[in-house]
C-alpha positions as CSV (number, residue, x, y, z in Angstrom):
1,M,98.9,109.4,75.1
2,N,102.3,108.0,76.0
3,D,102.7,104.8,78.1
4,P,103.9,106.0,81.5
5,A,105.4,102.7,82.4
6,S,108.0,103.0,79.7
7,S,108.6,106.8,80.1
8,E,112.2,107.8,80.5
9,T,111.2,111.3,81.6
10,R,113.2,112.2,84.7
11,L,111.6,113.2,87.9
12,R,112.9,116.2,89.8
13,T,114.5,114.0,92.5
14,T,115.7,110.5,93.0
15,F,113.7,108.5,95.6
16,N,115.7,105.9,97.5
17,I,113.2,103.7,99.3
18,R,113.2,100.3,101.0
19,V,110.2,98.0,100.9
20,N,110.3,94.6,102.8
21,G,114.1,95.1,103.0
22,K,114.5,95.5,99.3
23,P,115.9,98.8,98.0
24,F,114.3,100.7,95.2
25,V,115.8,103.7,93.3
26,I,113.1,105.7,91.5
27,S,114.3,108.5,89.3
28,T,112.0,108.4,86.2
29,V,108.3,108.6,85.5
30,G,108.4,105.0,84.2
31,Q,110.2,103.6,87.3
32,A,107.7,105.4,89.6
33,H,104.7,104.1,87.6
34,Q,106.1,100.6,87.6
35,F,106.7,100.7,91.3
36,L,103.2,102.0,92.1
37,T,101.5,99.4,89.9
38,S,103.7,96.5,91.0
39,L,102.3,96.5,94.5
40,N,98.9,95.0,95.3
41,A,96.0,97.4,95.2
42,V,95.1,96.4,98.7
43,E,98.5,97.8,99.9
44,W,97.6,101.2,98.5
45,M,94.0,101.2,99.7
46,E,94.7,103.3,102.8
47,F,96.3,106.0,100.4
48,K,93.9,105.5,97.5
49,S,93.3,109.2,96.8
50,L,97.1,110.0,97.0
51,H,97.8,106.9,94.8
52,D,95.3,108.0,92.2
53,Q,96.7,111.5,92.2
54,A,100.2,110.2,91.8
55,M,99.2,107.9,88.9
56,A,97.4,110.7,87.2
57,S,100.3,113.1,87.6
58,L,102.7,110.4,86.2
59,Q,100.5,110.0,83.2
60,A,100.5,113.7,82.6
61,A,104.3,113.8,83.0
62,A,104.7,111.0,80.5
63,D,102.6,113.0,78.0
64,N,104.2,116.4,78.8
65,A,107.6,116.7,80.6
66,I,106.7,120.1,82.0
67,M,104.4,118.2,84.4
68,T,107.3,116.4,86.1
69,V,107.3,118.9,89.1
70,Q,103.7,118.0,89.9
71,A,104.4,114.3,89.4
72,T,107.4,114.4,91.7
73,N,105.4,116.3,94.3
74,A,102.5,113.8,94.1
75,V,104.9,110.8,94.4
76,R,106.7,112.4,97.3
77,T,103.5,113.1,99.1
78,L,102.3,109.5,98.7
79,F,105.7,108.1,99.8
80,V,105.8,110.4,102.9
81,N,102.3,109.5,103.9
82,A,103.0,105.8,103.4
83,K,106.2,106.2,105.5
84,L,108.4,105.0,102.7
85,L,110.6,108.2,102.9
């Protein structure tokens, strides 16, 4: 099992988001994982099931690059629902 936080596996798109006025560019599994774990769990509580799904998909993509499409879709769904995109 690979560490998703250090994964250099590229997602299928680059997410350009802004949180509290600070820009973030997310293009790899590791960057997405770090972003999703850097925020307080309370901030994701409203989107817990989507957050959990995105984290599981990122772990799968870190282990097997063929899963990057599912990871990208899970992260996109979370970001859209959280109104980050």
